[in-house]
KOLROBA-393169 format. One record per residue (C-alpha): x, y, z; residue number from 0; residue in one letter. Coordinates in steps of 0.1 Angstrom, whole numbers, plus 2048, in hexadecimal, padded with zeros to 3 digits. Example, Ala and Ser with C-alpha at 12.3 -4.5 7.8 and 13.67 -1.06 7.14 Angstrom:
@u->87B	v->7D3	w->84E	n->0	res->A
@u->889	v->7F5	w->847	n->1	res->S
//
This chain:
@u->925	v->87C	w->82F	n->0	res->M
@u->933	v->879	w->810	n->1	res->D
@u->932	v->87C	w->7EA	n->2	res->I
@u->929	v->857	w->7E5	n->3	res->K
@u->907	v->85A	w->7FF	n->4	res->Q
@u->8FA	v->879	w->7E9	n->5	res->L
@u->903	v->860	w->7CB	n->6	res->K
@u->8EA	v->845	w->7DD	n->7	res->F
@u->8CF	v->85C	w->7E5	n->8	res->L
@u->8CD	v->86C	w->7C0	n->9	res->I
@u->8C9	v->84A	w->7B1	n->10	res->A
@u->8AE	v->842	w->7C8	n->11	res->L
@u->89F	v->864	w->7C1	n->12	res->E
@u->89E	v->858	w->79F	n->13	res->Q
@u->898	v->833	w->79E	n->14	res->T
@u->87E	v->836	w->7BC	n->15	res->R
@u->888	v->812	w->7C2	n->16	res->H
@u->8A7	v->806	w->7DC	n->17	res->F
@u->8B3	v->7E9	w->7C4	n->18	res->G
@u->8B5	v->7FA	w->7A4	n->19	res->Q
@u->8C8	v->816	w->7B7	n->20	res->A
@u->8DE	v->7FD	w->7C3	n->21	res->A
@u->8E3	v->7EF	w->7A2	n->22	res->A
@u->8ED	v->810	w->794	n->23	res->R
@u->902	v->814	w->7B0	n->24	res->C
@u->915	v->7F9	w->7AD	n->25	res->H
@u->90E	v->7EB	w->7D0	n->26	res->I
@u->8F7	v->7D8	w->7E3	n->27	res->T
@u->8D4	v->7DD	w->7EF	n->28	res->Q
@u->8DA	v->7D7	w->817	n->29	res->P
@u->8F7	v->7F5	w->80C	n->30	res->T
@u->8E7	v->80C	w->7FF	n->31	res->L
@u->8CD	v->80A	w->81A	n->32	res->S
@u->8E8	v->80D	w->838	n->33	res->M
@u->8FB	v->826	w->826	n->34	res->R
@u->8DB	v->83A	w->822	n->35	res->L
@u->8D3	v->836	w->847	n->36	res->R
@u->8F2	v->83D	w->851	n->37	res->N
@u->8F1	v->85F	w->83B	n->38	res->L
@u->8CE	v->864	w->850	n->39	res->E
@u->8DF	v->862	w->871	n->40	res->D
@u->8F7	v->878	w->86C	n->41	res->E
@u->8E2	v->891	w->85E	n->42	res->L
@u->8C4	v->88D	w->87C	n->43	res->D
@u->8AE	v->88E	w->859	n->44	res->L
@u->893	v->874	w->84D	n->45	res->V
@u->8A2	v->875	w->829	n->46	res->L
@u->891	v->854	w->81A	n->47	res->V
@u->86C	v->850	w->820	n->48	res->T
@u->86B	v->825	w->81B	n->49	res->R
@u->856	v->80C	w->80D	n->50	res->G
@u->85F	v->7F9	w->82E	n->51	res->Q
@u->851	v->7D7	w->81D	n->52	res->L
@u->869	v->7D6	w->801	n->53	res->I
@u->885	v->7E3	w->813	n->54	res->E
@u->883	v->7C7	w->82F	n->55	res->G
@u->87F	v->7AC	w->811	n->56	res->L
@u->89C	v->7B8	w->7FE	n->57	res->G
@u->8B0	v->7BA	w->81F	n->58	res->N
@u->8A6	v->79A	w->829	n->59	res->N
@u->893	v->7A2	w->844	n->60	res->Q
@u->871	v->791	w->838	n->61	res->L
@u->86E	v->779	w->824	n->62	res->D
@u->84D	v->77D	w->815	n->63	res->L
@u->837	v->79B	w->813	n->64	res->G
@u->814	v->7A8	w->805	n->65	res->V
@u->813	v->7C8	w->7F3	n->66	res->C
@u->809	v->7DE	w->7CE	n->67	res->Y
@u->81E	v->7D0	w->7B8	n->68	res->L
@u->824	v->7F2	w->7A2	n->69	res->D
@u->846	v->7F6	w->7B8	n->70	res->H
@u->853	v->7D6	w->7B5	n->71	res->V
@u->870	v->7CF	w->79D	n->72	res->N
@u->86F	v->7AA	w->78B	n->73	res->P
@u->895	v->7AA	w->78D	n->74	res->S
@u->894	v->7A6	w->7B2	n->75	res->Y
@u->878	v->793	w->7BC	n->76	res->F
@u->85C	v->77D	w->7B6	n->77	res->E
@u->838	v->783	w->7B6	n->78	res->F
@u->812	v->779	w->7AA	n->79	res->F
@u->7F7	v->78F	w->7AA	n->80	res->E
@u->7DD	v->78A	w->7CA	n->81	res->I
@u->7BF	v->796	w->7BC	n->82	res->G
@u->7A9	v->7B9	w->7B2	n->83	res->E
@u->7A6	v->7D1	w->7CD	n->84	res->T
@u->780	v->7DE	w->7CF	n->85	res->R
@u->777	v->7FB	w->7E6	n->86	res->V
@u->75E	v->804	w->7F8	n->87	res->G
@u->74E	v->81F	w->80F	n->88	res->L
@u->754	v->816	w->836	n->89	res->L
@u->738	v->822	w->84B	n->90	res->Y
@u->72B	v->820	w->86D	n->91	res->D
@u->706	v->818	w->871	n->92	res->N
@u->6FF	v->82D	w->88D	n->93	res->R
@u->70A	v->84E	w->87D	n->94	res->H
@u->702	v->84B	w->859	n->95	res->F
@u->6E8	v->837	w->848	n->96	res->H
@u->6E9	v->830	w->81F	n->97	res->F
@u->6D0	v->820	w->806	n->98	res->D
@u->6DC	v->7FF	w->7EE	n->99	res->G
@u->6FA	v->7ED	w->7EB	n->100	res->T
@u->70C	v->809	w->7D6	n->101	res->Q
@u->716	v->82D	w->7DB	n->102	res->M
@u->724	v->845	w->7BE	n->103	res->S
@u->743	v->855	w->7C1	n->104	res->W
@u->732	v->875	w->7BB	n->105	res->E
@u->71F	v->86C	w->7DB	n->106	res->D
@u->73B	v->861	w->7F0	n->107	res->A
@u->74E	v->884	w->7E5	n->108	res->A
@u->732	v->898	w->7FC	n->109	res->E
@u->735	v->883	w->819	n->110	res->L
@u->74E	v->88A	w->837	n->111	res->P
@u->76E	v->873	w->82F	n->112	res->L
@u->789	v->868	w->840	n->113	res->G
@u->7A9	v->85C	w->82A	n->114	res->M
@u->7CC	v->84C	w->82C	n->115	res->L
@u->7E6	v->866	w->82B	n->116	res->S
@u->7EF	v->877	w->807	n->117	res->N
@u->80D	v->861	w->7F5	n->118	res->G
@u->7FE	v->83D	w->804	n->119	res->M
@u->7F7	v->825	w->7E7	n->120	res->H
@u->7D3	v->822	w->7F1	n->121	res->Y
@u->7D0	v->846	w->7F1	n->122	res->R
@u->7DD	v->84A	w->7CF	n->123	res->K
@u->7C4	v->831	w->7C1	n->124	res->S
@u->7A6	v->845	w->7D4	n->125	res->I
@u->7B1	v->864	w->7C9	n->126	res->D
@u->7B3	v->85A	w->7A3	n->127	res->L
@u->78F	v->84C	w->7A7	n->128	res->S
@u->781	v->86A	w->7B2	n->129	res->F
@u->799	v->883	w->79B	n->130	res->R
@u->78D	v->86E	w->77B	n->131	res->S
@u->76C	v->879	w->785	n->132	res->R
@u->76F	v->89A	w->788	n->133	res->G
@u->76D	v->89C	w->7AF	n->134	res->L
@u->787	v->8A6	w->7C8	n->135	res->D
@u->777	v->8A1	w->7EB	n->136	res->P
@u->78A	v->8B2	w->808	n->137	res->Q
@u->78F	v->896	w->822	n->138	res->P
@u->786	v->89C	w->849	n->139	res->I
@u->79F	v->88A	w->853	n->140	res->L
@u->7C3	v->877	w->843	n->141	res->E
@u->7D2	v->85D	w->857	n->142	res->S
@u->7EC	v->844	w->850	n->143	res->D
@u->7E0	v->831	w->869	n->144	res->S
@u->7C1	v->81D	w->85E	n->145	res->T
@u->7B8	v->816	w->886	n->146	res->Y
@u->7B5	v->83A	w->886	n->147	res->Q
@u->79F	v->83A	w->869	n->148	res->L
@u->789	v->820	w->87C	n->149	res->L
@u->788	v->834	w->89B	n->150	res->Q
@u->77B	v->84F	w->88A	n->151	res->A
@u->762	v->83C	w->878	n->152	res->I
@u->752	v->82B	w->898	n->153	res->H
@u->750	v->84C	w->8A6	n->154	res->E
@u->73D	v->859	w->88A	n->155	res->G
@u->755	v->876	w->881	n->156	res->F
@u->75C	v->868	w->85F	n->157	res->C
@u->755	v->84A	w->844	n->158	res->C
@u->773	v->83D	w->82F	n->159	res->A
@u->778	v->82D	w->80E	n->160	res->I
@u->787	v->80F	w->818	n->161	res->M
@u->794	v->7EF	w->805	n->162	res->P
@u->777	v->7D0	w->800	n->163	res->L
@u->783	v->7AB	w->808	n->164	res->D
@u->798	v->7B7	w->825	n->165	res->S
@u->784	v->7A6	w->840	n->166	res->G
@u->776	v->7CA	w->84B	n->167	res->L
@u->756	v->7C1	w->836	n->168	res->E
@u->74E	v->7A1	w->851	n->169	res->E
@u->733	v->7AB	w->866	n->170	res->P
@u->743	v->7C5	w->880	n->171	res->I
@u->72C	v->7D1	w->89D	n->172	res->E
@u->71E	v->7F6	w->88D	n->173	res->H
@u->736	v->7F5	w->86A	n->174	res->L
@u->729	v->7F2	w->848	n->175	res->S
@u->736	v->7F1	w->828	n->176	res->F
@u->724	v->7FE	w->804	n->177	res->I
@u->735	v->7F8	w->7E4	n->178	res->E
@u->747	v->814	w->7CE	n->179	res->L
@u->743	v->80A	w->7A7	n->180	res->P
@u->761	v->809	w->794	n->181	res->D
@u->783	v->812	w->7A9	n->182	res->A
@u->7A3	v->818	w->798	n->183	res->S
@u->7BC	v->806	w->7AB	n->184	res->V
@u->7E0	v->811	w->79E	n->185	res->L
@u->7ED	v->7EE	w->7A3	n->186	res->A
@u->7E4	v->7CD	w->7B0	n->187	res->P
@u->7EE	v->7BA	w->7CF	n->188	res->L
@u->801	v->7A2	w->7D0	n->189	res->G
@u->816	v->78A	w->7E5	n->190	res->L
@u->83F	v->78F	w->7DF	n->191	res->V
@u->85F	v->77B	w->7E8	n->192	res->M
@u->885	v->785	w->7E1	n->193	res->R
@u->891	v->773	w->7C6	n->194	res->K
@u->8B7	v->772	w->7D2	n->195	res->T
@u->8C4	v->75B	w->7EF	n->196	res->E
@u->8C3	v->757	w->807	n->197	res->P
@u->899	v->74C	w->809	n->198	res->R
@u->88F	v->735	w->823	n->199	res->S
@u->87F	v->712	w->817	n->200	res->A
@u->85D	v->71B	w->82C	n->201	res->I
@u->85B	v->73B	w->818	n->202	res->A
@u->85D	v->729	w->7F6	n->203	res->E
@u->845	v->711	w->800	n->204	res->K
@u->82B	v->729	w->80E	n->205	res->C
@u->82E	v->73E	w->7F0	n->206	res->F
@u->82B	v->721	w->7D3	n->207	res->A
@u->80A	v->716	w->7EB	n->208	res->E
@u->7FC	v->73C	w->7EB	n->209	res->A
@u->803	v->73D	w->7C3	n->210	res->R
@u->7EF	v->71D	w->7BF	n->211	res->T
@u->7D4	v->725	w->7D8	n->212	res->L
@u->7CB	v->745	w->7C8	n->213	res->F
@u->7CF	v->739	w->7A1	n->214	res->S
@u->7B4	v->723	w->7A6	n->215	res->R
@u->79C	v->73D	w->7B6	n->216	res->T
@u->7A2	v->756	w->79A	n->217	res->H
//
């Protein structure tokens, strides 16, 4: 361990962005990532909870990514908004029954809820929607795995607040959605591509075609 590694870690903590931290330290982003991983290996500790998708784009491991745009730096990435995220309550209709097409947040707060883990972007949005209404639900299950939440829903253990327009609202045996009104989503979802070379011709073509397609649907 050396003092430079600690300076890199401090810069990342202050900026919360690999690209900005690297620029502040006058090194490349891959170098910053490598030096911090070396420090973690040396200490046998996880020091950085990484946004794998953005890091992968920055390090040329990925060509394109779909993510929330609040942590995307326009100096390093091109992006466009895909659309607004709506939310609904996902439940197994063998275990729960609700009337109507919409449920209030007050009623949802009284249900046995499964939620994504604290700190995850979508969980922050859901917490904000509850807090803005003076509500503080206590989930009976928290997980960073959507698959685990779906298993719990299928068993009737809980319901979960999930994004609509995700494919889950299509007919799936025993699963139903009911919409929640006026959800506050912290950032729009978007398609992201690295600005700097190397960039593949296929990625650039896909990005351009997708931008055209989504501009027609909005």
